[in-house]
C-alpha positions in Angstrom: 8.2 -12.4 -1.6 9.4 -10.2 1.5 8.6 -11.4 4.9 5.8 -9.0 6.5 7.4 -7.5 10.1 10.9 -8.8 9.1 13.6 -6.3 10.2 14.8 -5.5 6.7 11.6 -6.4 4.8 10.5 -2.8 4.2 13.8 -1.3 3.8 14.5 -3.8 1.1 11.1 -3.0 -0.6 11.9 0.8 -0.3 15.7 0.2 -1.7 14.1 -2.0 -4.5 11.3 0.4 -5.2 13.3 3.4 -5.6 16.0 1.5 -7.6 12.9 0.6 -9.8 11.5 3.6 -9.9 14.8 5.3 -10.9 14.9 2.7 -13.8 11.2 3.5 -14.7 12.2 7.4 -14.6 15.1 7.0 -16.9 13.0 5.1 -19.3 9.8 6.5 -19.1 9.1 10.2 -19.1 6.3 11.5 -17.2 4.2 13.2 -19.1 3.0 17.0 -17.8 -0.3 18.9 -17.9 -2.4 18.2 -19.6 -1.0 15.1 -20.5 -1.7 13.2 -17.1 -5.1 12.8 -15.9 -4.4 12.5 -11.9 -1.9 12.1 -9.3 -0.9 8.8 -7.0 1.2 9.2 -4.3 2.3 5.5 -2.7 3.5 5.4 0.7 5.9 2.6 1.7 7.2 2.0 5.4 7.1 -0.1 8.4 3.7 -0.9 10.0 3.6 2.1 12.3 6.0 4.4 10.4 2.9 6.8 9.6 1.9 5.9 6.3 -2.0 5.9 7.3 -1.7 9.3 9.2 0.2 11.1 6.6 -1.9 9.5 3.7 -5.2 10.3 5.7 -3.9 14.0 5.9 -2.8 14.3 2.3 -5.9 13.1 1.3 -8.2 15.5 3.5 -6.1 18.4 2.6 -6.1 17.8 -1.2 -9.5 16.0 -1.9 -7.4 12.8 -3.1 -9.3 9.2 -2.3 -7.2 7.3 0.5 -7.1 3.7 -0.1 -5.3 2.0 2.6 -4.6 -1.8 2.1 -5.8 -2.9 5.6 -9.1 -1.0 5.2 -9.6 -2.6 1.7 -9.1 -6.0 3.3 -11.4 -5.8 6.1 -14.2 -4.8 4.1 -13.5 -7.3 1.5 -13.2 -10.0 4.2 -16.2 -9.0 5.7 -18.4 -9.0 2.2 -17.0 -11.7 0.3 -16.8 -15.1 1.3 -15.0 -16.7 -1.4 -12.2 -14.3 -0.6 -12.5 -15.2 3.1 -11.7 -18.7 2.2 -8.7 -17.9 0.0 -7.3 -16.0 2.9 -8.2 -18.6 5.2 -6.1 -21.2 3.0 -3.0 -18.8 3.7 -3.4 -18.3 7.1 -1.1 -21.0 8.6 2.0 -19.5 6.3 0.9 -15.9 7.1 1.4 -16.5 10.8 5.1 -17.8 10.0 5.6 -14.3 8.2 4.4 -15.1 4.6 2.4 -12.7 2.9 -0.6 -13.3 1.0 -0.2 -14.3 -2.6 0.3 -11.3 -5.1 -2.9 -12.5 -7.0 -5.1 -11.9 -4.0 -3.6 -8.5 -3.0 -3.6 -7.3 -6.6 -7.2 -8.3 -6.9 -8.4 -6.8 -4.0 -6.6 -3.5 -5.4 -7.7 -3.6 -8.7 -11.3 -4.1 -7.3 -11.0 -0.9 -5.5 -9.5 1.1 -8.2 -12.1 0.1 -10.9 -14.8 1.7 -8.9 -13.0 4.9 -9.1 -13.2 7.5 -12.2 -9.9 7.5 -14.1 -9.2 10.8 -13.2 -9.3 10.3 -9.3 -6.3 11.4 -7.6 -5.2 8.6 -5.1 -3.1 8.3 -1.9 -2.1 4.8 -1.5 -1.2 3.6 2.0 0.8 0.2 2.3 -0.7 -1.2 -0.9 2.4 -3.1 -2.1 4.4 -5.4 0.2 6.3 -7.1 -2.7 8.2 -5.9 -6.1 5.5 -7.9 -8.3 2.6 -5.8 -6.5 4.6 -2.5 -7.0 5.4 -3.4 -10.6 1.5 -4.1 -11.4 0.6 -1.1 -9.6 3.2 1.3 -11.5 2.0 -0.2 -14.7 -1.5 0.3 -14.3 -1.2 3.9 -13.1 1.1 4.5 -16.1 -1.5 2.9 -18.4 -4.1 5.3 -17.0 -1.7 8.1 -17.3 -1.1 9.0 -13.7 1.7 11.0 -12.2 3.0 8.8 -9.8 4.9 9.8 -6.6 6.6 7.2 -4.1 7.3 8.0 -0.8 9.3 5.9 1.6 8.9 6.7 5.3 12.1 5.8 7.0 11.2 5.9 10.8 13.6 3.6 13.1 12.0 0.2 13.4 12.2 0.5 17.2 10.2 3.6 17.2 7.6 1.9 14.9 7.4 -0.9 17.4 6.6 1.8 20.3 3.4 3.1 18.0 2.1 -0.2 17.5 2.2 -1.3 21.1 0.4 2.2 21.9 -2.2 1.3 19.4 -2.7 -1.9 21.0 -3.0 -0.4 24.2 -5.5 2.1 23.2 -7.7 -0.3 21.4 -7.5 -2.6 24.7 -8.7 0.4 27.1 -11.2 1.4 24.5 -12.9 -2.3 24.8 -13.5 -2.1 28.5 
């Protein structure tokens, strides 16, 4: 598992994902219309790199469903007490930089995916943090005949930090 917020976590994930995608594309020939049912666009990048903004823009402009991991987790934490207790069990390790187990993350994402018709075009925003999660997602999308595009947003870490600090300041000023 990669440590959330570590300097190289997203770069490692992006480079590994690119290699995985290259291997998959070398092995799996993506079908062309009418053989694929829908499009899936997966955005990867540091927190604050613009994944949410780009995903939201693409979804609105093209009629895609926008699945954001943060929104999915917040919704599930507010409605599912069993999930909330499972997450609470991992809070100590998460505070030290660990991630939630793949099983909890994939379960949340799969729950959202199963509510959508199979031919729904989807934009994923930060939904995968580990190679196992990415492999599970790619396998699922391939099985449902999605045309999948992976976009790694390469934004300098310092710029992302400034954006996140700006968000915190805006949230604080809105609360007053």
